C-alpha positions in Angstrom: 2.7 -11.9 -16.7 6.3 -11.5 -17.4 9.4 -10.2 -16.1 11.9 -8.2 -18.4 15.1 -8.2 -17.5 17.9 -6.8 -19.9 20.9 -8.2 -18.2 21.3 -11.4 -17.3 22.8 -10.8 -14.0 19.6 -9.7 -12.7 18.1 -13.1 -13.0 19.0 -13.9 -9.5 17.4 -10.9 -8.3 13.9 -11.9 -10.0 13.8 -15.8 -9.1 11.8 -15.3 -5.7 9.7 -13.0 -7.7 9.1 -15.1 -10.2 8.2 -18.1 -8.7 5.9 -16.1 -6.4 4.5 -14.7 -9.0 4.5 -17.7 -11.4 5.7 -15.6 -13.9 7.7 -16.0 -17.1 11.2 -14.2 -16.9 12.1 -13.0 -20.9 15.0 -11.0 -22.2 12.0 -9.5 -24.5 9.9 -6.5 -24.0 5.9 -8.2 -23.9 4.8 -6.2 -26.9 0.8 -4.9 -26.1 0.5 -5.4 -22.7 1.5 -4.7 -19.0 4.8 -6.8 -17.8 7.4 -6.1 -14.8 10.4 -4.8 -15.6 13.7 -5.4 -13.4 16.8 -3.3 -13.8 19.6 -1.5 -11.5 17.1 0.7 -10.0 15.0 -2.8 -8.7 11.7 -3.5 -9.8 8.8 -1.7 -11.6 5.4 -2.2 -13.3 4.9 -0.6 -16.6 1.2 -1.3 -17.6 1.1 -0.9 -21.2 4.2 -1.6 -23.6 3.4 1.2 -25.9 4.3 3.5 -22.9 7.7 1.9 -21.3 8.6 5.2 -19.2 5.4 5.4 -17.4 5.7 2.6 -14.7 4.8 2.2 -11.2 8.0 2.1 -8.8 8.0 2.2 -5.7 11.3 3.8 -3.4 11.0 4.5 0.3 15.0 6.0 -0.4 14.4 8.9 -2.7 11.5 10.6 -4.6 8.1 12.1 -3.4 7.5 9.3 -0.5 11.1 9.8 0.7 10.6 13.5 1.0 7.1 12.8 3.2 8.6 10.1 5.5 11.7 12.5 6.0 8.6 15.3 7.4 6.9 12.7 8.9 6.6 15.2 12.1 4.3 17.8 9.8 1.8 14.8 9.2 -0.7 17.0 11.4 -3.4 15.2 10.4 -2.7 11.7 10.9 -0.9 12.5 14.3 -4.0 14.1 15.3 -5.9 10.8 13.8 -3.9 8.6 16.1 -4.5 10.7 19.3 -1.8 11.4 21.9 -0.8 8.3 23.1 1.8 7.2 25.7 3.0 4.2 24.3 3.7 2.7 21.1 0.7 1.7 18.9 0.6 -2.1 17.5 -1.5 -0.4 14.0 -3.4 -3.3 11.5 -2.8 -1.3 8.0 -5.5 -3.5 6.1 -5.1 -1.9 2.8 -1.4 -1.5 2.7 -1.3 -0.6 -0.8 2.2 1.0 -1.4 2.8 1.5 2.5 2.7 5.2 2.3 1.3 5.6 5.3 2.5 2.9 6.8 5.9 4.6 6.7 4.7 7.7 8.1 3.0 5.3 11.3 7.0 3.6 11.5 8.4 7.1 11.4 6.7 8.1 14.8 7.5 5.2 16.7 4.9 2.6 16.4 4.8 -1.2 15.3 2.7 -1.9 12.1 1.3 -4.9 11.0 0.4 -4.4 7.0 -1.8 -6.5 4.3 -1.8 -6.2 0.6 -4.2 -8.7 -1.0 -2.3 -8.0 -4.7 0.7 -10.1 -5.1 1.7 -8.1 -7.9 1.7 -4.4 -5.6 3.3 -6.7 -2.5 6.3 -7.7 -4.8 6.6 -4.0 -5.7 6.9 -2.9 -2.2 8.6 -5.9 -1.2 11.4 -4.9 -3.5 11.5 -1.4 -2.1 11.9 -2.7 1.1 14.5 -4.9 0.5 16.7 -2.5 -1.0 15.8 -0.1 1.7 17.3 -3.0 4.0 19.2 -1.2 7.3 19.3 2.5 6.0 15.9 2.7 7.6 16.1 1.7 11.3 12.4 1.5 11.9 11.7 -1.2 9.2 12.3 -3.4 11.8 8.8 -2.4 13.5 7.4 -3.7 10.0 5.5 -7.1 9.2 4.2 -7.1 5.5 2.0 -9.9 4.4 0.6 -11.0 1.4 -3.2 -12.0 2.4 -6.9 -11.3 2.5 -6.6 -8.6 5.7 -10.3 -9.5 7.1 -9.0 -13.2 7.6 -5.9 -12.3 9.4 -7.4 -9.8 11.8 -10.4 -12.1 12.7 -7.5 -14.4 13.8 -5.1 -11.7 15.5 -7.5 -8.8 16.6 -6.5 -8.3 20.4 -3.1 -8.0 18.8 -4.0 -4.7 17.8 -4.7 -1.1 19.2 -5.6 0.4 15.4 -7.0 -0.9 12.0 -5.8 1.8 9.7 -7.9 1.8 6.5 -7.1 3.7 3.3 -9.7 1.7 0.5 -8.9 5.2 -1.4 -7.4 3.2 -4.7 -10.9 1.1 -5.7 -12.3 4.7 -6.0 -11.3 5.1 -9.6 -13.2 7.3 -12.1 -12.6 7.3 -15.8 -10.2 10.2 -15.8 -7.5 9.7 -13.9 -4.7 11.5 -15.6 -3.7 13.2 -12.4 -3.4 10.0 -10.3 -0.6 8.9 -11.3 0.7 5.5 -9.5 -3.6 4.9 -9.1 -4.1 4.0 -13.0 -1.3 1.7 -12.7 -2.7 0.5 -9.3 -6.3 -0.2 -11.8 -4.5 -2.0 -14.3 -2.9 -4.8 -11.9 -5.7 -4.6 -9.6 -7.9 -5.9 -12.7 -5.4 -8.2 -13.9 -5.9 -9.8 -10.7 -9.2 -9.3 -10.7 -9.6 -8.2 -7.0 -12.8 -6.6 -7.2 -14.1 -6.1 -3.2 -15.5 -2.8 -3.1 -14.7 -0.5 -1.0 -17.8 -0.2 0.9 -17.3 -4.2 1.2 -13.8 -3.7 3.5 -15.2 -0.8 5.7 -18.4 -2.4 6.2 -16.5 -6.0 7.0 -14.4 -4.3 9.7 -16.8 -2.1 11.1 -18.5 -5.3 12.4 -15.5 -6.7 13.8 -14.1 -6.3 17.4 -11.8 -3.3 17.5 -10.6 -0.6 19.8 -10.4 1.7 17.5 -10.6 2.2 13.4 -9.2 5.3 11.4 -10.8 5.3 8.2 -9.0 7.6 5.4 -11.3 8.8 2.5 -11.5 11.9 -0.2 -13.0 15.1 1.6 -15.7 15.0 -0.7 -16.9 11.4 -0.2 -20.1 12.1 0.9 -21.1 8.2 1.9 -21.1 7.9 5.7 -21.2 4.7 7.8 -22.7 5.1 11.8 -21.8 5.3 14.3 -19.0 7.4 14.1 -16.9 9.4 16.7 -15.2 12.0 15.2 -13.2 13.1 12.2 -10.3 15.3 11.0 -10.4 17.2 8.2 -8.0 18.0 6.0 -7.9 19.7 2.1 -8.2 16.7 0.2 -9.1 13.7 3.0 -10.5 13.3 6.0 -10.0 10.7 8.7 -13.7 9.0 10.4 -12.6 7.8 13.8 -14.5 4.7 15.2 -13.9 3.9 18.9 
């Protein structure tokens, strides 16, 4: 994996990422392969050098994700899944991804520890968090970690009120034209050889000690797990609740 920059002034912005990913910084566009790209908008991932405009870029200040965060009070099903807590919850997001749901939890006033195993996805999201800086006050309640979520949770399970699982991105069909970021995430997971199945992740957490698990799944998903307590259903997704 290489990090392409077009301006030498950006070198200082990507030095830490370069070390973390063991990625070479280059002024030349890598040919016929995926790469990271840094410009004035921050860090992006390009899955195919032939289509450089098709990129994965995380932004909490503008775009679809920022719009969703600003409308967090309209996230009715996610709020139902959390219940009506009388205090701030400590939420463990075991499949952080692009942090989209964690940002909703934070905006609702809760504290989140989010884990992402992919180093590339972690770097993209971390760059977005750095750019958001002090513009989003509740980011002070977020701890974002690049580590295996099961191993981390087993050492810290007493600290959490809720385990949140959204292992939807490994569930990828061949025809994913409408899924946008999913195709980029698929490419990243393949590159990093992160092949743990969603069912394996879910089953491992169900064997752990927990107070509450919220499992987000596609509405049409047929597989069920034992001891489910109740469900919250939306138009395209559902939340399975385990107590």
